[in-house]
C-alpha positions, 0 to 999 in steps of 0.5 A: 101149541103155544097155549098147550105149553102155557097150560102144561107149565101152569099144571106142573106144580099140581102134577108134582104132588102126584109124582111117585116116590123118588127112586134111585137107579138101583131100584130103591124107593122111599116114601115119607110121612112126616109129623102128624099128617104133616103138622107139628107143634113147636117144642114137641117131638115130630115122628117121621115115618119112612117106608123103604122098598128095594127091588134088587139091592141089599143095603146095610147102612143108616137112615138119617133126618137132617134138621137145619135152623132157618130162623137164625143167622148162620152159625148161631145154631148147629145142624142136627142129624137124627139117625138110626141103623138100617138094613134092607135086603133085596126084594124087601120093604121096611118101615121105620120111625125116626123122631126129630125136634126142630126150632121155631117156624121150621118148614123142612126136613131132609131125609137120607138113606146111606149105605155102609160107605156113607154114600147117600143112596136116596135123599128127599126133602119134606115140608112140615107145617107148624100149628099154634099153641091154641090149635086143636090137633086130632088124629083119626085111625080108621079103615072104614069103607064109607070113609074117615069120620071128620071129628074136627068141624066145630072149632074150640074157642080161639083154636083152629082144628086140624085132623090127620087121617091114619091107618094103624101102621101110622101110629108111632111106637113112642109116646113122645111122638104122640104128644102133639095130639090132643084127641086120638080116635079109633073108629072101624079099624083093626086095633089087633094090628097094633104092636106091643110098642104102639099099645104102650105108646098110646097108654103112656100118651093117655096117662100124660093127658091125652084124650082117647075115643074108641067107637063100637057098632057092628065092628066093635071086636076089631076096633077094640081088640088092641085097646081092651085094657085102656077102655073104660068098659068091657064090650061083650056083644051087639044089640039092634035098636030102632031109636036113638032120640035120647042122644038128640035129647042129650045134645039138645038136638032132637031129629027124626032121622035118629028114629032108625035101626042102629047096631050098638055095642053092649058093654059093662062099665069098669070100676071108676067109669061113669056113664054119660048117656044110656040108651035103653039098657046100653051105656052109650057113652062111657068115660073113665079118667086115667092118669091125667087123661080121658078115655071115652067109649062110644057104643055106636059107629058114627061112620054109618047111618043114621049118625053119619048123615045126622047133622048133630054128629058134629055136636056129639064129637064137640061135646065129647072133646070139650067135656074131657078133663083139663090139662095142667100146663106142666103136662105139656113138658118143657115149653120155655126152653131158654129157662130150661137151659139156664136152670142147668147152668146153675151148678152147685158144688162148683165154686170159683175163687172168692174176691178175697182169695183173688185179692190176696193172690194179686197182692202177693204177686205185686208185693213179691215182684216189687218191694220184697224183690227189691229189699232182697236184692238191695240186702245182697247188693245186687239190685241189677239182678232185677232184670232177671229176677222179675221175669223169673218171678212172673213165670213162676206166678203164671205157672202157679196160677195156671196149675191152681186154676187147673186143679180147681176145675178138677178132672171130672165132668159135671152132669147137672140135670133138672127134672119134673117127674109126674106121678098119677094114682094107680099107675106104675108109670111116671112121666119125666121131662128134663134138661141136662147140662154137661160141664167139662174141666177142659176142651174135648169131645164126648159121647153123651148117652141117656139110658132106659128108653128116654129120648135126648135132643138139643134144646130148641132155640136155646142160646146155651148151644153147643159150639159145633156145626153138626150134631149127630144123635143116634136113636134106639133103646138108648139115645146117644149124642156122638162126638160132642165138642165141649169147651172148658168151663162152657155148659152144653145143654140137652133136653130129655123126656120119657117114661120111668117106673113110678116112685112110691107116693100115696095119699088122698084128698076130699073136697067138702063144698058148703052151701053159702059164700062159695066156701069149701074145704079140702082135707087129706094126707100124703105119704112118702114111701120113695125112700128119699126125703122130699124138701119144701113140699107143697099141696096145690088146691085150685089157686091156693097152696098149703106148705107141708115143709120137708116130708121125710121118707116113710112119713105121712103128712095131713093137710086142711085147706079152706078156700073160696071158689068164686072164679070159673077156670079157663078150659086150656083146650083151644085157649092156650097161648105162646109162652113168650106172648105178652098177656094183659090181666086188667084185674088187680087181684090177679096182677099181684101174683106177677110180683114174684115172677118178674125174673123170668115170666113176662106174660102174666101171673104164675100161680104154680111158681108163687105157690111152690117157690113161696117168695123165696129170695134169690138173685135173678141175674146169677152169682151168689152162694150155693143156696142162692144157685139152688133156689134159682135153679128151682125157679127156672125149672118151674118156669120152664114148664109153666104156661098159665093164663088164669088162676086155676091153670088147668088143675080143675079140682084135682089136688097135687103134691109138689116136692123137691129132691136135690143133688141126687141123679134121677136119670142115668146119663153117661158121658164117655171116657171120663169120671162124672160128678152128678148134680141137679134138682128133681121136682116131683108132682103127684096127683092125689086121688080126689073126691068131691062131696057136698056138705048137704047132698040134698041142697048141693051147690056147684059154685063158679070155682067148680066150673070151667069156661070156654068161648062159644062165639066171639065176634071180638078181635083176638087181642092178647088172651082175649076176653075172660069172664072172670076179669074186666073186659071191654065189649065194643059197640056192635060186638058179641061174645058167648061163654060156655060154663060147665061143671068140672068133670067128677063134680057129682051133681045128679039133678039141677034145680036152679041156675044162677047167672051173675053179671057185674058191670063196671059202670051203668049198663046201657045197650047190652043184651044178655041171653041164655042158650035154649037147648030145646029150641036151639036159640038164644033167649034174652033176659030182662034186667032189673038193676043197673050194676050187678044182676043175678038171674034166677032160672028154674027152666032146665031147657037152658041146661045142656050136656053135662049141665052146661050153660051158655051165656051170650053178651051183645052190645048194641051197635048204637051204644058206647063200649061197655065194661063188664066186670065179671060173669059166672054161673052157679048151679044148685040141686041134689048130689044124691 
């Protein structure tokens, strides 16, 4: 009996996981699914799905989620409650979504159901798990009877992979809640069940940088039913084939099991789509870029044989994900929240009395109660009245000073907003991320409302927080922060995000890549049809910029940029870093870019900042005139969305326009029961339609700067940002590292005739082996050295060329050798583009 009790005690924690949903005495149950399969990414909205079932009671109240900060001492951060009105009738069930934002390393949320009298009917605590910046998060929506496909088995660079398995009902109808997801897969599921709001959320998530993959196969009709407008192709039927070996050849993993009967979906690619692989007359992998995102259609169903049991299916998912379009850092929204809060603290049109004014007032005060008072009383012979005149003068000056200060503050609330608006060609929807500051002339409470379907929350881990112990935010079509206490002359800050109608900008850009010296030119034009002038407009291309200056409404500006494409771009997926984490860049040519960012960024270069701000002078520490505050506000806004770790920062070959609009409110923010003064800054980011061409299509070259790189294998310890083939790194004895170089998506090299591998050593090369991956034999093949310092290997064997012309390079240090310093590794491809 004693042993049985001990065993029962040990099993109780495990059995708790199988307990039914909590149920009250009134027959009300609540089932909760927080986050993306329980995971969340810091700084992003977290969806909380709540299913309430009632047996014998009607409730008209609300559901709320309470978030309490656990990382700081009590009182430093308020508890935030997110809530929505909720009604359920007897015998009914109802599913709702709430969206919450938490501070760093939060582990729990509290979900509560309240009735109309504010009584808690049900309360349930749920745990959530934070993933890192470099981790890759997949969500797979599937109803396959054979089970959910695992698409996350192969890790990408430094990141760990996580997969959430969803049903169609689990998809939140708000794009902000999908932003933590890197890849969303629909496989053998009925997308016809998706609501209009869910479909819109998926579309908005894609154009903001998401990667959507949809499979076909025998159930293609129900899998594609709700996603037809997003697909890069038009499915039309099925065809049975008996050989999938072209897929094995494409992946470099041939297999006999691919000689098998398979049902593929017949389809016709849409305009602008590209076919990555064709099997027979059927486009097998079709891709189209939309906005900042990628949409893939796979003509087969990987949840059924032969692909389900084929060892190469993991490589298929890996290749689809790793070859998608890179994402610039600003597409992730606000990530440096302290800088976002500080940006709105720089208010223009709000000037304190100058030092001269204060000095004059003080001298007048001293002179009046001193010499002037004495001379007047002495003149009338009543100096003893000084006992009365001095207190009276002090009272008069005190009242005057008080009312002067009161009048200077005014009666209106100042609403300062700073926003980043992303615009993409061909899309009617734009993305906005911003911060809002409320500056009150006196102590009171307000309701702060943001309209138009945009979200509102307090800034995570922000020191400019509200002086309240409790913050209530009601969600709906409009978000309302209720009864917010605002102290006199103290700024209260919020974050906002969402989607709006796209402002009218247009343009185009064309790359022309030369044959020698990695040189290229970019030419193009941009037109401002927004109806408002753009200030200090800049064109960003790779790691350089072209200053357009002011671009008045209705005007068109041309540009031409010459640059050298000698450095591969890091693939952000799986390689991102914490914005607050220190990063070491040993290469002096990159280190120089940190000089202008020292005010706010301490973890490496920031090409966006340097290009947009163009070394404008301002004080880092506050103060100054209105122009100084305006420039500092810009600098802080750019910093808040910048998380760069190399010179390209995820822009690949795309060309962008950056331009500013000052003091014109972009968002409709309302503060209750008071008049408002609007201030602020909006940064517009427009991605120009970009075409890549070659000076000689028959002798085309893809230089290192038109390739991306990521890690394939890495035995080295993960220190700081790790190794980088574009900068000098030390390879310890007995260690190895493998890089994958791939031409950027959209670089039209149809046939590769030569591979050039360049390896540069800081010192003499001793005890290092360099190998290339042979995709046909599936093994590393060592190369022979001819020189001690810089090596250029010319490879004409295309067995070293993988999917999408990828080349993988392995560098190994002999265990008996000393540590080797490697200056640079890159790959150049030559061939034909027509």
